[in-house]
C-alpha positions as CSV (number, residue, x, y, z in Angstrom):
1,X,1.7,-24.6,8.4
2,X,-1.8,-25.8,8.6
3,X,-2.5,-28.9,10.7
4,X,-5.8,-30.5,11.0
5,X,-7.1,-33.6,12.8
6,X,-7.2,-36.7,10.6
7,X,-10.6,-38.1,10.0
8,X,-11.4,-41.6,10.8
9,X,-11.4,-42.7,7.2
10,X,-7.8,-41.3,6.8
11,X,-6.9,-43.7,9.5
12,X,-7.3,-46.5,7.2
13,X,-5.1,-44.9,4.7
14,X,-2.4,-44.6,7.3
15,X,-2.5,-48.1,8.4
16,X,-2.7,-49.2,4.7
17,X,0.6,-47.0,4.1
18,X,2.2,-48.7,7.4
19,X,1.4,-52.0,6.0
20,X,2.8,-51.3,2.6
21,X,6.2,-49.9,4.3
22,X,6.5,-53.0,6.2
23,X,5.6,-55.6,3.5
24,X,7.9,-53.8,0.8
25,X,10.7,-53.4,3.2
26,X,10.7,-49.6,2.6
27,X,13.2,-47.7,4.8
28,X,11.5,-44.8,6.4
29,X,13.7,-42.3,7.8
30,X,12.9,-38.8,9.5
31,X,15.2,-35.7,9.8
32,X,14.7,-32.8,12.1
33,X,15.8,-29.3,10.8
34,X,15.8,-25.9,12.5
35,X,15.8,-22.5,11.3
36,X,17.7,-20.6,14.0
37,X,17.3,-16.8,14.6
38,X,19.3,-14.5,16.6
39,X,18.6,-11.5,18.3
40,X,19.5,-9.2,15.2
41,X,16.6,-11.2,13.4
42,X,19.2,-13.0,11.1
43,X,19.2,-16.6,10.3
44,X,22.0,-19.2,10.7
45,X,23.0,-21.1,7.6
46,X,25.8,-23.7,7.6
47,X,27.8,-24.5,4.6
48,X,28.4,-28.3,4.0
49,X,31.8,-29.6,3.8
50,X,32.8,-31.4,0.5
51,X,34.8,-33.9,2.4
52,X,31.7,-35.0,4.5
53,X,29.2,-34.6,1.7
54,X,31.1,-35.1,-1.5
55,X,27.6,-35.7,-3.4
56,X,26.4,-32.1,-2.6
57,X,28.3,-30.0,-5.1
58,X,25.8,-27.2,-5.1
59,X,23.1,-26.1,-2.8
60,X,25.6,-26.4,0.0
61,X,24.2,-23.8,2.5
62,X,21.5,-25.2,4.8
63,X,19.7,-24.9,8.1
64,X,21.0,-27.0,11.1
65,X,19.6,-30.5,11.3
66,X,19.9,-34.3,10.7
67,X,18.4,-37.6,10.9
68,X,16.6,-38.8,14.2
69,X,17.9,-41.5,16.5
70,X,15.0,-43.9,16.6
71,X,13.6,-44.4,20.0
72,X,14.2,-40.8,21.3
73,X,11.7,-38.0,20.8
74,X,12.0,-35.4,18.2
75,X,12.8,-32.7,20.6
76,X,15.5,-34.6,22.0
77,X,16.8,-35.3,18.5
78,X,16.4,-31.4,17.5
79,X,18.5,-30.5,20.6
80,X,21.2,-32.9,19.9
81,X,21.4,-31.8,16.3
82,X,21.6,-28.1,17.4
83,X,24.2,-28.6,20.0
84,X,26.6,-31.0,17.6
85,X,26.4,-28.5,14.9
86,X,26.4,-25.2,16.7
87,X,27.6,-25.7,20.2
88,X,24.5,-24.0,21.3
89,X,20.9,-24.6,22.8
90,X,17.8,-23.1,21.6
91,X,16.6,-20.1,23.8
92,X,13.0,-20.5,22.9
93,X,10.7,-23.5,22.3
94,X,11.0,-25.0,18.8
95,X,7.8,-24.3,16.6
96,X,7.1,-26.9,14.0
97,X,6.6,-25.0,10.8
98,X,6.8,-27.8,7.9
99,X,6.9,-31.4,6.9
100,X,8.2,-32.1,3.7
101,X,8.6,-35.5,1.8
102,X,12.4,-34.9,0.5
103,X,13.0,-38.5,-0.9
104,X,10.6,-41.0,-2.0
105,X,12.6,-43.8,-4.1
106,X,12.2,-47.5,-4.3
107,X,13.0,-48.8,-1.1
108,X,13.3,-45.5,0.9
109,X,11.3,-42.6,2.1
110,X,12.8,-39.6,3.9
111,X,10.6,-36.9,5.7
112,X,12.0,-33.8,7.1
113,X,10.4,-31.8,9.8
114,X,11.4,-28.2,10.1
115,X,11.2,-26.1,13.2
116,X,12.1,-22.4,14.0
117,X,13.7,-21.2,17.2
118,X,15.9,-18.6,18.6
119,X,19.5,-19.1,19.7
120,X,22.0,-17.0,21.5
121,X,25.8,-17.2,21.8
122,X,28.9,-18.1,19.7
123,X,28.5,-20.7,17.1
124,X,31.0,-23.5,17.0
125,X,30.9,-25.6,13.9
126,X,32.2,-29.2,13.5
127,X,34.8,-28.7,10.9
128,X,34.2,-32.2,9.6
129,X,30.5,-31.6,8.6
130,X,30.5,-28.0,7.7
131,X,33.5,-25.4,6.7
132,X,31.6,-21.9,7.3
133,X,28.6,-20.6,8.8
134,X,26.9,-17.2,8.4
135,X,24.0,-15.2,9.6
136,X,21.5,-13.9,6.9
137,X,18.3,-11.9,6.6
138,X,15.5,-13.7,4.8
139,X,16.0,-11.4,2.0
140,X,19.8,-12.2,1.5
141,X,18.9,-16.0,1.6
142,X,16.4,-15.5,-1.1
143,X,18.7,-13.9,-3.5
144,X,21.2,-16.9,-3.1
145,X,21.4,-19.7,-5.6
146,X,23.2,-22.1,-3.5
147,X,21.1,-22.8,-0.6
148,X,19.1,-26.0,0.1
149,X,16.2,-26.7,-2.1
150,X,14.1,-28.0,0.5
151,X,14.6,-24.9,2.8
152,X,14.2,-22.5,-0.2
153,X,10.8,-24.2,-0.9
154,X,9.5,-23.3,2.5
155,X,11.0,-19.7,2.3
156,X,9.7,-19.1,-1.1
157,X,6.2,-20.3,-0.2
158,X,5.6,-18.0,2.8
159,X,5.8,-20.9,5.4
160,X,8.8,-19.2,7.2
161,X,7.2,-15.6,7.4
162,X,4.0,-17.1,8.4
163,X,5.5,-18.7,11.4
164,X,7.7,-15.8,12.6
């Protein structure tokens, strides 16, 4: 992902957007996600439970993650999500690879930050949230038609490979 320092004139835009969020009572949420790689260079996908996510009827395979708890830093939230969803800790520092607007509707805006990191150990999923997990190569993931659209976007545009 290409990040650059904002120009001074862009700071005014940011302040204007924050003012817009406050004046129009827009709910801004941030999610953190992690593409986790094992020692065999395979990547972890979790299968969302229909009981927990009845609205997600297709594209149920996704990477680990969830919404942040306001007031705590991003890495604390990422660590928490990985532990809750896999029972494991990262074995390498997380690297930010993408920032995406995943929902922008009247009154709500959700931003998703995706990281990549290594993980090692036996995965333990929460059966209330997920009903399966599997390790895939990137090519195997690309061939699937049931993977989260936002993850597929960064996989298909080269963002993942450019950050391995």
